[in-house]
C-alpha positions in Angstrom: 81.5 130.0 64.5 81.0 126.3 66.0 81.0 125.5 69.4 83.2 123.2 71.0 81.3 121.3 72.9 82.8 120.3 77.1 83.1 116.6 77.6 80.6 115.9 80.3 82.8 114.1 82.6 80.1 113.4 85.5 78.3 112.2 82.8 80.3 109.9 81.6 81.2 108.7 84.8 77.2 107.4 85.7 77.3 106.0 82.3 80.3 103.6 82.8 78.9 102.9 86.5 75.7 102.1 85.1 77.7 100.0 82.3 79.1 98.2 86.1 75.8 97.8 86.9 74.7 96.4 84.0 77.2 93.8 83.5 77.0 92.3 87.4 72.5 92.0 86.8 74.2 90.0 83.7 76.7 87.9 85.4 73.9 87.4 88.3 71.3 86.4 86.0 73.8 84.2 83.9 74.4 82.5 86.6 71.0 81.9 88.3 69.9 80.8 84.5 72.8 78.2 84.8 71.9 77.1 88.3 68.9 76.9 88.2 67.9 75.6 84.8 65.8 78.9 84.0 64.8 79.0 80.3 63.2 81.9 79.4 60.7 81.7 76.9 59.1 85.4 76.3 55.1 85.8 74.4 55.4 86.3 70.3 54.9 89.7 68.9 51.7 91.4 69.1 52.2 92.8 66.0 54.2 90.1 63.9 50.8 87.7 65.3 47.9 90.3 64.0 50.2 91.8 60.8 52.4 88.9 59.4 55.2 92.2 59.5 57.4 93.1 61.6 57.8 95.2 64.9 60.8 97.7 64.9 61.9 95.2 67.4 61.5 91.9 66.2 64.3 90.1 66.4 66.1 92.1 69.1 66.0 89.0 71.4 67.1 86.1 69.3 69.4 89.2 68.4 71.3 89.4 71.9 70.9 85.4 72.5 72.9 84.9 69.1 75.4 87.5 70.3 76.1 86.4 73.6 76.9 82.5 71.7 79.7 84.4 70.1 77.5 84.1 66.0 78.0 88.0 65.3 76.9 87.7 61.7 73.4 85.4 62.9 72.9 88.5 65.7 73.1 90.8 62.8 70.8 89.5 60.8 68.4 89.2 63.4 68.9 92.8 65.0 71.9 94.6 63.6 71.0 97.4 66.4 72.1 94.8 69.3 75.8 94.2 67.2 76.3 98.0 67.5 74.8 98.0 70.8 77.5 96.1 71.9 80.0 97.4 70.4 79.6 100.5 71.7 79.2 99.5 75.4 82.5 97.2 74.8 84.1 100.0 73.4 83.1 102.7 76.3 83.4 100.3 79.1 87.3 99.6 77.5 87.9 103.1 77.5 87.0 104.7 80.9 88.6 101.4 82.1 91.8 102.5 80.6 91.1 106.1 81.8 89.8 105.5 85.4 92.7 103.1 85.7 95.4 105.0 84.7 94.1 108.3 86.2 93.0 110.1 83.3 96.7 109.9 81.8 95.4 107.8 79.1 92.3 110.2 78.2 91.1 107.6 75.6 87.7 107.4 77.6 84.9 107.5 74.4 82.7 110.6 74.8 79.4 110.9 75.2 77.2 112.0 72.1 73.7 112.1 71.5 74.6 111.1 67.9 74.9 107.5 68.8 71.2 107.1 69.7 70.2 108.8 66.5 72.4 106.3 64.7 70.7 103.3 66.7 67.5 105.2 66.0 68.3 104.8 62.1 69.7 101.4 62.3 66.5 100.3 63.3 64.4 102.1 61.5 65.9 101.1 58.4 66.5 97.0 59.2 62.2 97.6 60.1 61.8 98.8 56.4 64.4 96.2 55.0 62.9 93.4 56.6 59.3 93.9 55.8 60.4 94.6 52.6 62.0 91.6 51.7 58.4 89.7 53.5 56.2 91.7 51.4 58.5 91.2 47.9 60.1 87.4 48.4 58.3 86.7 51.4 61.7 85.8 53.4 61.0 85.8 57.4 63.5 86.4 60.1 62.2 82.9 61.5 
């Protein structure tokens, strides 16, 4: 017999609050970047620099930058987990906002499941293997 997992509303509320904090931090950093013309440059990946091959996170920063510009396809090619994470974040925040505004009358809030994290880990692993195989066989990199 399969046991039905009970929805953890406290955990979802904490995740929802953290989502708003993340959004506000992003807005503050974006505004500060525009006002003070700050351009952050990250150091190159040490693994890529030493081996010539990609680490599981390579392309993540470029993927975030492309996604924020609205270039979803480019973001996906740099690192697909960024698009996946963005979609999960948006649906979670929108669905919970609707649920909180309606005081639970529209119980559409996305339920948290560890499965979402396992899917993200699988996407990271798959893209890491594919990028390195493509680079090894055809010599094509992510620039």
